[in-house]
N, C-alpha and C positions, 0 to 999 in steps of 0.2 A: 954619693951613689949607693942606692939600696942594694943589699945582698939578695940574690935570687933564692927564693924559698925552695927547699927540697921536698919533693912529694914523698909521703909515707909509702907510696906504692911503687917507688923507684926500684927497678929491677937491677939486681946485683949479678955480676958475672959469676958463673958457676962452672962446674965440670960438665962438659958436653957428654951426651950419651954416645956409646960406640955406634959407628955406622953399620956395622955388620955383626949380627948375632950368629954364632956358629951352632946352628941347630943340630948338626951332625955330631958335635961333641956331646950335646945333651943326650941325644939318643944313645951314643956310645957309653955314656956314664950309666944310663939306666940298664943297658944290656950287661955291663960288667957287674952291676949291683945284683942282678938276678942270675948271673952265670953259674956260681958255685952253690946254689941252693940245693939242699938235699931233700928230695921228695918225702922220704920216710920220716925224716926229722920234722918236716913241716906238718905232716899229717899228725904225728904224735903231739906236736905243740898245739895244733888246732883242737884235738880231742881233749887236751889238758887245759883248754880255754886260755891259751897264750895269745894275747891280742897282736903282738908283734908278728908271730908266725902266721896268724890269720891275715894280717895286712899284706905280708909278703906273698902269700898264696893268691890273694885277690889281685895283686899287681901282676902276677904271672897270668892269671885268667884274663886280665884286660889287655895284655900284651898282644901285638899283632905278629910277633916273631913266631915262626913255625915251631922252633925248638921249645919255646916257652909254652905254646899251645899244647904240644904233646905232653909236656911235664904237668901242665895244669889239668889235663884230662885224666892223667894217672892219679893225681891228688884227689880230684873230684870222685873218681871211681872208688877210692878207699874210704872217702868220707860219706858216701851215699848211704851205707847201712845205718849211719848214726843221724841221718837227716830226716826230714818230713815229720818232725815232732813240734813244730812251732805254729803260731797263729800268724798268718800273712795278711797284712792290712795295707791297702792302697789308699792314699790320701791325695786328693786333688782339689784345685780351686784356682780361680783367676789370680794373677799377680795383684798383691795388695789385700787379699782376703785374710792374711795372717797365718799362712801355713807353717812357717818356721816357729812362730810363737806358740801356735797350737801344738805342734809336734813336741816342742820342748816341755810344755806344761803337761801334755798327755803322757809323754815318755817318763817324766819325773813321777807322775802319779802311779804309773805301772811299776817303776823301780821301788817305790815305797811299799808296794804290795808284794815285793819279793821277786818280781819278774826281771829277767835279763832282756834288755831291749836293744835291737840293732836297727839303726836308721840308715837306709840306703837312699841317698839324694841324687837324683839325676840332674846335673847342671847342664843347661843348654850350651852347645858349642856355637861359636860364631860361624855363620856361613861364609864370611869373608876371610877372617884370619885363622879359623878352625880352633881358636883358643877358647878356654873356659875360665871363669873366675874361681870356681870351687871355694866359695867363701861361706858355705853354710855353717861350718863349725863356729865361725865368729858370730853368727846370729843365734846360736844355741849355747851360750856361754855356761849356763848352769848344767845342762845335760851332758856336755862334753867332759865335764869334770866328774861326772857320776861314774863310779867304778863298775856299775852294773849296766852301763850303756856304752854303745859303740856307734859312732857316726862315720859313715864312709861316703864322701861325695865322689861322684864319677862323672866324667865328661860324656856327653851324649854322642859326640862324634857325628858320623853320618847316618846313624841308625834312625829308623822310622819313628817319627813323632817325638824325637828327643829321648827315647829310652835307650840306655846304654846297652851295647851289644851283648854283654856278658852278665847282665843283672841276674838272670835265671840261675847261672852257676854260682854267683856270689851268694844267693839265698841259701843254696845247699851248704856252702862252706860255713856260713853264719849259724845255720841250724846245727851242724856238726860241732860247732864251738859252744853249743849249749844255750843259745839265745832262744827264749820262749816266745818272744814277739818280734816279728820282722815288719818294720814299717817302710813302705816305699813311697816316696814323695815324687809326684810328677811335676813338670815345669808349668803345668796349667795352661798350655797352649797346644794347638795342633792336634795330632792324633795320638799323643802319648798316653792319653787316658785309656784308649782301646787296648794298647799294648800292655799297660800295667794291669788292666782288668783281667787279662789273660794269664796272669801269674800270681794273683792274690786270691785269698778266700773271701775277704770282705772289702767292699769298696765304699769309702766315705767321701762324700762331696761336701766341701765347705762353701758356704754362700754368704753374701752380704745383704743386709736389708737396706732399702733406700738407695740402691745403686742401679736400679733398672733390672736387676737380676731376676725379680719375680716373674718377668715375662718369659724367661727361659723355661719356666715350668710347663708351658703349653707345647714345647717342642720336644721331639724325640732326640735320642742321642745319649748324651752323658747322664741326663736325668734318669733315663731308662736303665742305665747300668748301676746306678747308686743303690746301695742297700740301706743307707741312712743319709739324710741331708742334715747337716749341722749348720745353723745360721750363727756365724761367729760375730763377735763384737756386739753382742746383745747386752749392752750395759749403758748406764747413764741415760742421756736423752734419746739414745737409739733403741731403747727397750720397746717402746710402743710400735715403732716401725718393724722391729724384729718379730713381734707377736703377729702383726698383720701379715708379714711375709710367710710366717709359719702356716697361717690359715690358707694362703694362696697356694703354697707348695703342697699342702695336704690335699687340696681340691685337685690339683694337677695330677698327683700320683694316682688318684682314682681312675684317671683316664687310661692308664696303662694296663696291659693284660697281667694276669697273675704270674708270678715268677715260678720257674721250675723248682725252686727250693722250697716253695710254699711259705716263704717269708714275706711278710707285708712290710715294705719299706716305711721307715719312720722319719719324722721331721722333729728335730729338737733344737733348743737354743743353748748357746754357750758363750762364755767370754774367757778366752784363753789368757788374756791379760790379767784378769781378776780370779782365775781358777774357778770359774763357775760353770756348772753343767758338764764338767769333764768326767766326773765319776758316773754320771748318767749315761754318757756315750759308751764307756767301757762296759756298763751293765747291759746295754743294748747289744753290743758285740758279743758278749758272753751268752746272751739269750739266743742270738743267731747261731752260734756254734753248737749250742746244746740241741737246737732244733734240727740243724742240718746233719749233725752226727747221728742223731737218733733215726732220721728218715733215710739215711744213706746217701744224701745228696753231696755231702762233704767229700767223700771218697770218689764219687762219680765225677764231680767237677775237677778234682785234681787229676784223675785219669785222662779226662778230655783235654786238660791243659798240657799234660805231658805229650799227648799225641800232636797237639797243635805246635808245640815247640820242636818236636821231631821234624815236622814238615818245614817249619821256619828255618831250622838249622841247615837242612838239606838245600833249601833255596838260597840261603846266604852263602853256603860253601860253593855251590855251582856258580853263583854270581861272581864271587871272589876269584875262583879258578879261571873263569872266562876272561875277565878284564886283566888278569895278571899274566896272561900268555903273551910272550914277545911278539908273535906273529899277529895276534889280534890287536895288540897295541899299535903296531905299524899300519895295519889295514884301517883301523879306526881313525888314526891320525890323518891318513890320506882322504878318507871320506869326510872328515870334519872340514878339511880345506875345501873340498868340492862343495859342501853345503854352504860354507862361508862365502864362496864365490858365486853362489846361485847356479851352479852347474848341475846340481841334482837336488832332490828333495830329501828330508830327513828319513822318510819312510823307505825310499829306494836305497838310500845309503845303509840303513839298518839291514835290509834284505841282503845287500852285498856282503856286509860283515858276517851276518849269520850263515850265509852260503859258504863263505870262506872258512868259517869255523867247522861247518859240516864236512867239508872236503878234507880238512886237516886232521880229522879224527881217525 
C-alpha cells in the first residue's frame, strides 16, 4: 500500500487571532502617552530641532481630544513666529507614477545641497475600517535614515479629498523646527490635490508616458493647478514616449490662461529611479520662487491661503460641534430611521434636524 504524499502547501495549525480587539485600550494608551507632555518643553525642543519633541507635538495636533487640541494650539502659537521660512512643495500623481521613489530621490538631492527636508505624506484611510497602512517610511528607506530629513505619514481620516485635517498646523511645526523644504504628497485620487494646492507654494504634477495620461492635458482641473509637469520614468525604452508626451503637454499648457504669478508652467522629463532630471526640477522650483518673491505674488498667495484656512477651520469646527451635540445625535438617529423606512425624504429629515438645532440654540 503506497503512502499518501503530503502537499508542500499543507496548512499547519497555528495560533488563532483574538476575536476581539480592545480599541478602547489603544485609545487610552495614546491618551496616557500624551497626558503629561509639557507645552513649553515641547516648544523648546522643537526650536532646538529635536525630532522626538516635534513628533509628540504633531501627535497632539492630530488628536481629536479637546484637551490635546487646546495644548496643540498653545504650542502652535508659540512656534508661529519661527515659521513661514520654508519652501512648501505639493507633489501629486496617480498611483503607480512613482511618487515615493521620486520624493526619496528628490529629498536626498536636497539634503546633499544642505537643505533640511520634511515630508508629510497623507495616507488614505479606508472608508470601511477607517484604518490606514502608514507604510510610506518603508518605501523611502534611504531618506528615512537621512539625519537632515523627516518623514511623517498621517492618516487622512474623514477629511476632504484625503488630506489630513491638521496638515496645515503640522507645516508650521516643521518650519519652526528648522526645515527648509516641506514636501506634501497627496494620495493622487479624489479632491486631495485641490486641498494641497491651497497650502503649498509650488505644485508639481508627476505624469507617466504611454499610459493614456497625455489625453488629460486637454482637460481643465489638475493640469491647470500645476506649476510644473514632470514626466517620470523617462528612461530605457520609455524615453521616446516620454519625449512625445512632453510635446503634447506643452501644447496643452498653451490652452490655459496666464497664471496670476506670471509664471509659465514647464514640462520636464525625469527618472527618479536613475536620478536623472531631478536637479533640473529643483532649478525650476528655485526660478519660480525667485520670480514670485520679486513680483510680490509669493506673499499674496500665502495671505490668501491663510484666509482660506481660516474659513475652512470655522466650517470644520461648526460641523464638529453640530454633530457632537447629544440632542442633535438623538434627533438625527430618529430621522435616519424614518428615512430608512421610507416614511420621509432625506431633505425633509434634514430640515427637521436643522429646525431642531435652531430651536435648541
